[in-house]
C-alpha positions as CSV (number, residue, x, y, z in Angstrom):
1,M,-71.6,14.0,57.2
2,D,-74.5,14.2,54.9
3,S,-73.8,15.5,51.3
4,K,-74.6,18.8,50.4
5,I,-78.3,18.7,48.1
6,I,-78.3,21.0,45.0
7,T,-81.5,22.1,44.0
8,K,-81.3,25.0,41.6
9,Y,-82.0,25.0,38.1
10,V,-80.4,26.5,35.1
11,Y,-80.9,26.3,31.4
12,S,-77.2,26.9,30.1
13,F,-73.5,26.2,31.0
14,S,-71.8,29.4,31.1
15,P,-69.1,31.2,33.0
16,N,-71.9,33.7,33.9
17,N,-73.8,31.4,35.7
18,E,-73.5,32.5,39.8
19,P,-72.6,29.1,41.6
20,V,-75.1,28.1,44.2
21,E,-72.6,26.4,46.6
22,T,-68.9,26.1,46.7
23,V,-67.3,22.9,47.4
24,K,-63.6,21.5,48.3
25,K,-62.0,18.8,46.7
26,G,-63.1,15.3,47.8
27,E,-66.6,16.8,48.8
28,T,-69.5,14.7,48.0
29,L,-72.6,16.4,46.7
30,K,-76.5,15.2,45.6
31,F,-77.9,16.8,42.7
32,K,-81.8,16.7,42.4
33,T,-83.0,16.9,38.9
34,L,-86.1,17.3,36.7
35,D,-86.9,15.6,33.7
36,C,-85.7,17.0,30.6
37,F,-89.0,18.7,29.9
38,S,-88.8,20.7,33.7
39,N,-91.9,18.2,34.6
40,Q,-94.0,19.7,32.2
41,I,-95.9,16.8,30.9
42,K,-98.3,15.2,33.2
43,S,-100.1,13.1,30.9
44,E,-100.6,10.8,27.5
45,E,-102.9,13.4,26.2
46,Q,-100.3,16.4,26.7
47,L,-98.4,17.0,23.3
48,I,-94.9,18.0,23.4
49,T,-96.2,20.7,20.9
50,T,-97.8,22.4,24.1
51,I,-94.8,22.9,26.6
52,D,-92.7,25.9,27.1
53,F,-89.4,25.4,25.1
54,D,-87.6,27.8,26.8
55,H,-87.6,25.3,30.3
56,V,-85.9,22.6,28.7
57,N,-83.4,20.5,29.6
58,P,-82.4,21.9,32.8
59,A,-79.5,20.9,34.8
60,T,-78.8,21.5,38.8
61,G,-76.1,23.7,39.8
62,P,-73.8,25.1,39.0
63,V,-71.2,24.4,41.8
64,Y,-67.9,26.0,42.0
65,V,-64.8,24.0,43.0
66,E,-62.4,25.3,44.9
67,G,-59.0,24.5,43.5
68,A,-59.9,24.0,39.9
69,E,-58.3,26.1,37.4
70,P,-58.3,26.4,33.7
71,G,-55.6,23.8,32.7
72,D,-56.8,21.6,35.6
73,V,-59.1,18.4,35.1
74,L,-62.4,18.1,36.8
75,V,-62.8,14.7,38.0
76,V,-66.7,13.4,38.7
77,D,-67.2,10.2,40.3
78,I,-70.8,9.1,39.6
79,L,-71.6,7.4,42.8
80,D,-75.8,6.2,42.9
81,I,-78.4,7.4,41.0
82,T,-81.9,7.1,42.0
83,I,-85.0,7.8,39.8
84,S,-88.7,8.4,40.0
85,D,-91.3,6.1,39.8
86,Q,-92.5,6.8,35.9
87,G,-90.6,8.9,32.8
88,V,-91.8,10.3,29.8
89,T,-91.0,9.6,26.2
90,T,-92.5,11.5,23.1
91,T,-91.9,12.1,19.5
92,L,-90.2,15.0,18.6
93,P,-91.2,17.5,15.5
94,E,-89.1,16.9,12.7
95,I,-86.3,15.1,15.0
96,G,-85.0,11.8,13.9
97,P,-85.1,9.6,10.6
98,L,-88.5,8.3,10.7
99,F,-90.2,11.6,11.8
100,D,-92.1,11.9,8.6
101,K,-93.8,8.2,8.9
102,V,-94.9,8.9,12.8
103,K,-97.7,10.8,15.0
104,T,-96.8,13.0,17.6
105,R,-97.4,10.8,20.3
106,T,-96.5,11.2,24.5
107,K,-96.4,7.8,26.3
108,I,-95.9,7.6,30.3
109,I,-93.7,5.2,31.3
110,P,-94.2,3.3,34.9
111,I,-90.9,2.2,36.7
112,K,-91.2,-0.8,38.7
113,D,-88.8,-3.1,40.7
114,G,-85.8,-1.6,38.4
115,K,-88.0,-2.1,35.1
116,A,-89.7,0.0,32.6
117,I,-93.1,-1.2,31.6
118,F,-93.8,0.2,27.9
119,N,-96.8,-1.5,26.3
120,D,-97.0,-5.3,27.1
121,I,-93.5,-5.9,27.9
122,E,-90.8,-5.3,30.6
123,F,-87.3,-4.2,30.4
124,P,-84.6,-3.5,33.1
125,V,-83.7,0.4,33.5
126,N,-80.3,1.3,32.7
127,T,-80.2,4.7,34.6
128,M,-77.9,7.2,32.9
129,I,-77.0,11.2,33.0
130,G,-77.5,12.5,29.8
131,V,-76.7,16.3,30.4
132,I,-73.5,16.9,32.5
133,G,-70.4,18.9,32.5
134,V,-68.5,22.3,33.0
135,A,-68.6,25.9,32.0
136,P,-67.3,26.9,28.6
137,K,-64.7,29.5,28.5
138,E,-66.3,32.6,27.4
139,E,-69.4,31.9,25.3
140,S,-73.2,30.4,27.2
141,I,-74.5,27.4,25.5
142,P,-78.0,26.1,26.3
143,C,-78.0,22.7,28.3
144,G,-79.6,20.7,25.7
145,H,-76.8,21.2,23.2
146,W,-73.3,20.0,23.8
147,G,-69.8,20.9,23.0
148,F,-66.0,20.1,24.3
149,H,-67.1,21.8,27.9
150,G,-69.7,18.3,28.0
151,G,-73.6,19.4,27.9
152,N,-76.3,17.2,26.3
153,M,-74.0,14.5,25.6
154,D,-76.6,11.6,25.8
155,N,-73.8,9.3,26.6
156,K,-75.9,5.9,27.9
157,R,-72.1,4.9,29.6
158,I,-72.2,7.5,32.2
159,I,-74.1,5.6,34.9
160,K,-73.7,4.6,38.6
161,G,-69.8,4.0,39.3
162,T,-68.5,5.3,35.8
163,R,-65.8,8.6,36.3
164,L,-65.9,11.5,34.0
165,Y,-62.9,13.8,33.4
166,F,-63.8,17.4,32.2
167,P,-61.1,20.5,31.4
168,V,-61.7,23.1,33.3
169,N,-62.1,26.0,31.3
170,V,-62.9,29.0,34.2
171,P,-61.9,29.3,37.8
172,G,-64.2,27.1,39.9
173,A,-65.3,24.8,36.6
174,L,-68.8,25.6,37.3
175,F,-70.2,22.1,37.5
176,Q,-73.6,21.0,36.8
177,L,-76.0,18.0,35.5
178,G,-79.6,17.0,35.0
179,D,-81.7,15.1,32.1
180,L,-82.0,11.7,33.4
181,H,-82.8,8.7,31.4
182,A,-84.2,5.6,33.0
183,T,-83.1,3.5,29.6
184,M,-82.0,5.0,26.8
185,G,-80.7,3.4,23.2
186,D,-77.4,4.3,21.5
187,G,-78.2,7.2,19.1
188,E,-81.7,8.6,21.1
189,I,-83.1,7.8,17.3
190,C,-86.3,9.7,18.3
191,G,-84.7,12.4,20.4
192,T,-85.8,11.2,23.5
193,G,-85.1,8.2,26.3
194,I,-87.3,7.4,29.2
195,E,-86.9,11.0,30.4
196,I,-87.3,10.9,34.1
197,A,-86.7,13.2,37.3
198,G,-84.3,11.7,40.1
199,E,-81.3,12.7,42.3
200,V,-77.4,11.8,41.6
201,T,-74.6,12.0,44.1
202,V,-71.5,12.9,42.8
203,K,-67.8,13.1,44.2
204,L,-66.0,15.7,43.1
205,D,-61.8,16.1,42.6
206,V,-59.4,18.1,40.4
207,I,-56.2,16.8,38.6
208,K,-53.9,19.7,38.6
209,Q,-52.1,20.7,34.6
210,F,-53.6,17.8,33.0
211,P,-54.2,19.1,29.3
212,T,-57.4,17.6,27.5
213,E,-60.0,19.7,25.1
214,R,-63.1,17.4,25.8
215,P,-64.6,14.7,28.2
216,I,-62.9,11.4,28.8
217,L,-64.9,8.7,30.4
218,E,-63.8,5.9,32.6
219,T,-66.0,2.7,32.9
220,E,-65.4,-0.5,34.8
221,D,-63.7,-1.9,31.8
222,K,-63.1,0.8,29.5
223,W,-61.4,4.2,28.2
224,Y,-63.8,6.4,26.4
225,T,-62.9,9.9,24.2
226,I,-66.0,12.1,23.7
227,A,-66.3,14.4,20.8
228,N,-68.6,16.0,18.6
229,A,-69.4,18.1,15.5
230,V,-71.9,18.8,12.8
231,E,-70.8,15.7,10.7
232,Y,-70.1,12.0,12.0
233,A,-66.9,11.6,10.0
234,D,-65.6,14.7,12.2
235,A,-66.9,13.9,15.4
236,L,-64.7,10.6,14.4
237,K,-61.6,12.3,13.9
238,L,-61.6,14.2,17.2
239,A,-62.7,11.3,19.2
240,S,-60.0,9.2,17.6
241,E,-57.3,11.8,17.8
242,D,-57.9,12.4,21.7
243,M,-57.5,8.8,22.4
244,Q,-54.4,8.4,20.0
245,K,-53.0,11.2,22.3
246,L,-53.8,9.4,25.3
247,I,-52.7,6.1,24.5
248,V,-49.3,7.6,22.9
249,K,-48.3,9.1,26.4
250,A,-49.8,6.3,28.6
251,Y,-48.3,3.4,26.7
252,G,-44.6,5.0,25.3
253,W,-45.9,4.2,21.9
254,D,-45.8,6.2,18.5
255,A,-49.0,7.4,17.0
256,T,-48.8,4.7,14.0
257,D,-49.0,1.8,16.7
258,A,-51.6,3.5,18.6
259,F,-53.5,3.7,15.5
260,L,-53.0,-0.2,14.6
261,Y,-54.1,-0.6,18.4
262,M,-56.9,1.4,18.1
263,S,-58.2,-0.5,15.1
264,I,-57.8,-3.9,16.5
265,Q,-58.9,-3.1,20.0
266,G,-61.2,0.3,19.8
267,D,-64.6,0.7,19.2
268,I,-66.8,3.7,18.0
269,E,-70.3,4.2,19.4
270,I,-72.9,7.0,18.7
271,C,-74.2,8.3,22.1
272,Q,-76.4,11.2,20.0
273,G,-77.2,10.8,16.4
274,C,-81.0,11.6,15.8
275,K,-80.6,13.1,12.4
276,P,-82.5,15.0,11.2
277,S,-82.0,17.4,13.9
278,P,-80.5,20.7,14.7
279,G,-78.0,19.4,16.9
280,D,-74.3,17.7,16.4
281,M,-73.2,14.1,16.3
282,V,-71.8,13.0,20.1
283,V,-69.7,9.8,19.5
284,R,-67.1,8.3,21.9
285,F,-64.1,6.1,21.1
286,G,-63.6,3.0,23.3
287,V,-60.5,1.1,24.3
288,P,-60.0,-1.7,27.2
289,K,-58.5,-0.7,30.2
290,I,-55.0,-2.4,30.9
291,D,-53.8,-3.0,33.9
292,G,-51.1,-0.7,35.1
293,K,-51.3,1.7,31.9
294,P,-54.1,4.1,32.9
295,L,-54.7,6.8,30.4
296,V,-55.5,9.6,33.2
297,R,-53.4,9.8,36.1
C-alpha cells in the first residue's frame, strides 16, 4: 500500500491546529516539505531582508495519531529523506557571533550526485530534519522556535534511520515536520544550513504511559536526550537530568553511578547555538547504546 502523502503547511505547533489526516499506529506517511523560507528565495540577488517573515519555517501537517493520549510517547521512525537539486543559505541580520563582520548575502547551493557544491569545493550531504515535533499542551509556538514539544531543534542527528520519542501533550499528538537541510554544522553558526525542500517518509507508533518531558533520540549507536533553555548551563542541566533518569531506570543504578558513567561515556553536543539570537540554546546529551539495555522500551 502506498504511503499517505501530507502536503498542508502550518507555521506553528498548536493544540488548535486542525489535523489534515488521521492515521493508525504503525502507519507510514510521506511529508512534502518547503524550505525554511517557504521557497521564497529564487536567486542569489534576492536578500533575506526582502522575504515575508510571517511565512518562514513551515511544517507539514499536523496528523492525528489514533490511540495517542497525554502521558504516552509518540514514536517516529525516519524511514527516508529525499531533497531537491538545490538549496539556499544566507546570513541573517544580527544573528551569530560574526554578524558584525559580514555582509548580508544569499548563496544558491547546487546538489549533485549526493554532494553539495559551495564555490570551488564539494562535500557529501548529510540530510537532516530541522523542525519536527508534536503540539504543546496549551500554547501555540511558532515553528521557528523550539521547546519541550520538539520544534526547530536543528539537530543534525535527526536523519534517515533514526527514531524519535516525543511526549504526547494532546489527544492524537498532532505530529508535523519540516525545515530540511542538505547539510548543517552543529550550532548552525550563522543561523542557516543548506535550506532545502524535499520529502520525508516516517512511520508512527505509540508507547503507552511512558513519562518523559522532552524529546529523546535513538540513532544507530547512541541514545540522546534533547533540551533547550535561554542559557547553555540551563539546557545542559535539563538534558543531563533526563539522561540520568533514563539510565537509573534502565540500568538499575543509583543517580551517583549514573552521573559518573555519563562523565566517562557521555557527550554533550550543541544543536542550535547561533548566539546572539532571540532563540534558546538547544543541546543534546548522548551515551552509547548497550545491547540488552534499551533506555526506552
